[in-house]
C-alpha positions in Angstrom: 120.8 -116.7 -3.3 117.1 -115.9 -3.4 115.7 -115.4 -6.7 112.7 -113.2 -6.9 110.3 -114.0 -9.7 108.1 -111.2 -11.1 104.6 -111.9 -12.3 102.6 -109.7 -14.9 99.1 -109.3 -14.0 97.0 -109.8 -17.1 94.7 -107.0 -18.2 91.1 -108.0 -18.1 89.0 -106.8 -21.0 85.4 -107.2 -20.5 82.9 -107.8 -23.3 81.2 -104.5 -22.5 84.4 -102.4 -22.9 85.2 -104.1 -26.3 81.7 -103.4 -27.6 82.0 -99.7 -26.5 85.3 -99.4 -28.4 83.8 -100.7 -31.6 80.9 -98.2 -31.2 83.3 -95.4 -30.8 85.2 -96.4 -33.9 81.9 -96.6 -35.9 80.9 -93.1 -34.7 84.2 -91.7 -35.7 83.9 -93.3 -39.1 80.5 -91.8 -39.5 81.8 -88.4 -38.5 84.6 -88.6 -41.0 82.2 -89.7 -43.7 79.9 -86.8 -42.9 82.7 -84.3 -42.9 83.9 -85.7 -46.2 80.4 -85.5 -47.8 80.0 -81.9 -46.5 83.4 -80.9 -47.9 82.4 -82.5 -51.3 79.1 -80.7 -51.4 80.7 -77.4 -50.4 83.3 -77.7 -53.1 80.9 -78.7 -55.9 78.4 -75.9 -55.2 78.6 -72.7 -57.2 77.8 -70.6 -54.1 79.0 -71.0 -50.5 76.6 -72.5 -48.1 76.2 -69.2 -46.3 75.1 -67.5 -49.5 72.7 -70.4 -50.3 71.2 -70.0 -46.9 70.9 -66.2 -47.5 69.1 -66.6 -50.9 65.5 -66.9 -49.6 65.7 -63.6 -47.7 67.6 -61.9 -50.6 64.9 -63.0 -53.0 62.3 -61.5 -50.7 64.1 -58.2 -50.5 64.6 -58.2 -54.3 61.0 -58.8 -54.8 60.1 -56.0 -52.5 62.5 -53.7 -54.3 61.0 -54.6 -57.6 57.5 -53.8 -56.3 58.7 -50.5 -54.9 60.3 -49.7 -58.3 57.1 -50.5 -60.1 55.2 -48.3 -57.7 57.6 -45.4 -58.3 57.3 -45.8 -62.0 53.5 -45.7 -61.7 53.7 -42.5 -59.6 56.1 -40.9 -62.1 53.7 -41.8 -65.0 50.8 -40.3 -63.1 52.9 -37.1 -62.4 53.8 -36.9 -66.1 50.2 -37.3 -67.1 49.2 -34.7 -64.5 51.9 -32.3 -65.8 50.7 -32.8 -69.3 47.1 -32.1 -68.3 48.3 -29.0 -66.4 50.2 -27.8 -69.5 47.2 -28.4 -71.7 44.9 -26.6 -69.2 47.3 -23.7 -69.0 47.5 -23.4 -72.8 43.7 -23.5 -73.0 43.5 -20.7 -70.4 46.0 -18.6 -72.2 44.1 -19.1 -75.4 40.9 -18.0 -73.7 42.6 -15.0 -72.2 43.9 -14.0 -75.7 40.4 -14.4 -77.1 38.9 -12.2 -74.3 41.6 -9.6 -75.0 40.9 -9.7 -78.7 37.2 -9.4 -78.2 37.7 -6.6 -75.7 39.9 -4.7 -78.2 37.3 -5.3 -80.9 34.5 -4.0 -78.7 36.5 -1.0 -77.8 37.1 -0.2 -81.4 33.4 -0.7 -82.2 32.5 1.5 -79.3 34.8 4.2 -80.5 33.4 3.9 -84.0 29.8 4.2 -82.7 30.7 7.1 -80.6 32.2 8.8 -83.7 29.1 8.3 -85.9 26.7 9.6 -83.2 28.9 12.6 -82.4 27.1 16.0 -82.7 30.4 18.0 -82.8 30.6 20.2 -85.9 34.2 19.4 -86.5 33.4 15.7 -86.9 30.7 16.1 -89.6 31.4 14.6 -93.0 32.8 11.4 -94.2 35.6 9.6 -92.4 37.8 6.6 -92.9 38.2 4.4 -89.8 39.7 1.1 -88.6 42.1 0.5 -91.5 43.9 -2.8 -91.3 46.3 -4.5 -93.7 47.1 -8.2 -93.1 49.4 -10.6 -95.0 47.9 -13.5 -96.9 49.1 -17.1 -97.3 51.4 -16.0 -100.2 54.2 -13.5 -99.8 52.6 -11.1 -102.4 49.0 -11.5 -101.2 47.4 -9.0 -98.7 43.9 -8.3 -97.2 42.7 -4.8 -96.5 39.8 -3.8 -94.3 38.4 -0.4 -93.3 35.1 1.5 -92.7 33.7 4.7 -94.1 31.2 6.5 -91.9 29.4 9.8 -91.2 27.7 11.2 -88.1 24.1 9.9 -87.6 22.5 13.3 -87.4 23.7 14.4 -90.8 20.7 12.7 -92.3 22.4 12.4 -95.7 22.6 9.3 -97.9 26.3 8.8 -98.8 26.7 7.5 -102.4 29.7 7.4 -104.7 32.8 5.3 -105.1 35.9 4.3 -103.0 39.2 4.0 -104.8 42.5 2.5 -103.7 46.0 2.8 -105.0 49.4 1.4 -103.9 52.6 3.4 -104.3 56.1 1.9 -104.2 59.1 1.0 -106.2 59.4 -1.3 -109.2 62.8 -2.0 -110.7 64.2 1.0 -108.7 61.6 3.4 -110.1 58.5 5.0 -108.4 55.3 3.2 -109.4 51.6 3.8 -108.6 49.3 0.8 -109.0 45.6 1.4 -109.2 43.1 -1.0 -107.5 42.2 -2.7 -110.8 45.9 -3.6 -111.3 46.3 -5.3 -107.9 42.8 -6.4 -106.9 42.3 -10.2 -107.0 38.6 -9.5 -107.9 39.7 -7.1 -110.6 37.7 -4.3 -109.0 38.0 -0.8 -110.5 36.6 0.6 -107.2 34.2 -0.1 -104.3 30.6 1.2 -104.6 29.6 3.4 -101.7 26.0 3.6 -100.5 25.2 4.1 -96.8 23.5 6.4 -94.3 25.6 5.7 -91.2 28.6 3.5 -92.2 29.9 0.9 -94.6 32.6 -1.8 -94.2 35.0 -2.3 -97.0 37.4 -5.2 -97.6 39.3 -6.9 -100.4 42.5 -8.7 -101.4 45.5 -7.3 -103.2 48.1 -9.3 -105.2 51.3 -7.3 -105.8 53.4 -7.9 -109.0 56.7 -9.6 -108.7 59.5 -7.3 -107.6 57.2 -4.5 -106.5 58.2 -2.9 -103.1 55.1 -1.2 -101.6 55.4 1.9 -99.5 51.9 3.4 -99.0 48.3 2.7 -99.6 45.9 5.5 -100.4 42.1 5.5 -100.0 40.0 8.0 -101.9 36.3 8.4 -101.0 34.4 10.2 -103.7 30.7 11.0 -102.9 28.4 12.1 -105.7 26.3 14.2 -103.3 27.6 17.8 -103.4 26.8 18.2 -99.7 29.5 15.7 -98.7 33.1 16.5 -99.4 35.5 13.8 -100.7 38.0 12.3 -98.3 41.6 11.0 -99.1 43.8 9.3 -96.5 47.2 7.7 -97.0 48.5 4.8 -94.8 52.0 3.4 -94.5 52.4 -0.1 -95.8 52.7 -2.0 -92.6 50.8 -5.3 -92.6 49.8 -6.5 -89.1 49.9 -10.3 -88.5 
């Protein structure tokens, strides 16, 4: 019987192959160590790496937004200042318009007054009471009165005499007439009259407590017989 004998061919490992295997093992170890270090850093960081990488650009955008916000605030401040200036200018213009209107009204009144005293119409001869005004004072019972007494220029007469005032109203439910001396702050009994063309009259009245005024009467009493006395009554309506 023939016996066959089997032989195993030994594997030949060269020195170069052995060195290459150790190199591969070393590289794998380095890779594992690198991955482990990366995982450790990623776990210990407060922000993911993707966010950390995004931070520089985010900071730039945030800075740009803050600069834009500051610029908008500056523009809003300028607009507010411009609006305030516009409002102040508008108020100044309105005040000037009011002054012009008041001056125009005053000039129209003066013109009407002057036309009256130079009139040659026969029915306008004699003394006249014009431009009566009653204004409230700083206290509730204090008032200022103003008016003019005039005559036409061509009369050629010197108007002399007195001008009296009296206030009529209610006191404690009863009718009461107060003469000028009782309510004048200057304690005037009357105003002295002396003019050839016109005379402006003004004064202050202080009413007693509880007195309710209704009318104010002006009495012009010339001493020249050629001029007739004039009496005119006005409703108590102070103009502010």
